[in-house]
C-alpha positions in Angstrom: 0.0 0.0 0.0 1.0 3.6 -0.5 -0.3 7.0 0.5 -1.7 8.9 -2.5 -3.0 12.5 -2.8 -5.9 11.8 -5.1 -6.4 15.5 -5.6 -3.0 15.6 -7.4 -4.1 12.9 -9.8 -7.4 14.7 -10.5 -5.7 18.1 -11.0 -3.1 16.6 -13.4 -5.8 14.8 -15.4 -8.0 18.0 -15.6 -5.0 20.2 -16.6 -4.2 17.8 -19.5 -7.9 17.9 -20.6 -8.0 21.7 -20.3 -4.8 22.2 -22.4 -6.5 20.3 -25.2 -9.1 23.1 -25.4 -8.5 25.5 -28.3 -8.6 28.5 -26.0 -5.5 27.1 -24.1 -3.9 25.2 -27.0 -2.4 28.4 -28.4 -0.3 28.8 -25.3 3.0 27.0 -25.3 3.1 25.5 -21.8 6.4 23.7 -21.2 6.9 21.2 -18.3 8.2 23.9 -15.9 5.1 26.1 -16.5 2.8 23.0 -16.1 4.5 22.1 -12.8 4.1 25.7 -11.6 0.4 25.6 -12.5 -0.1 22.3 -10.7 1.7 23.5 -7.6 -0.3 26.7 -7.4 -3.6 24.8 -7.9 -2.8 22.1 -5.4 -1.8 24.7 -2.8 -5.3 26.2 -3.2 -7.3 22.9 -3.0 -7.7 20.6 0.0 -5.8 17.3 -0.3 -7.6 14.0 -0.6 -5.4 11.3 0.7 -6.2 7.6 0.0 -4.5 4.4 0.9 -6.8 1.6 -0.1 -8.5 0.6 -3.4 -11.8 1.1 -1.7 -10.8 4.7 -0.8 -9.7 5.2 -4.4 -13.1 4.1 -5.7 -14.9 6.3 -3.1 -12.9 9.3 -4.2 -13.5 8.6 -7.9 -17.3 8.6 -7.2 -16.8 11.9 -5.4 -15.0 13.3 -8.4 -18.1 12.8 -10.5 -19.8 15.4 -8.5 -20.0 18.7 -10.4 -18.7 20.8 -7.5 -15.5 18.7 -7.2 -14.7 19.3 -10.9 -15.8 22.9 -10.8 -13.4 23.7 -7.8 -10.5 22.2 -9.8 -11.3 24.1 -12.9 -11.7 27.4 -11.0 -8.3 27.0 -9.3 -6.6 25.8 -12.5 -7.9 28.9 -14.4 -6.6 31.2 -11.6 -3.3 29.4 -11.7 -2.9 29.7 -15.5 -3.7 33.4 -15.4 -1.3 34.0 -12.5 1.6 32.0 -14.1 1.1 33.6 -17.5 1.1 37.1 -15.9 4.2 36.3 -13.8 6.4 33.7 -15.5 9.6 32.7 -13.8 
């Protein structure tokens, strides 16, 4: 068994989906920028730690709720705008 922050998996997956959107595709996000976006977003969302497969399934069901996805999208959007405005 291992300890996993499920929120990290969900945010990574959502960022990859978001970057396929034509509105974001025009931006050239390299790996460093993506990591900055992920870090900013994860620092503004509550962690969801899981250990067991049952916990993973329970959290996946929770992810299907609209509010869970909306919270991630809102924070990702904020992060993208913040990182674009202040690149390292």
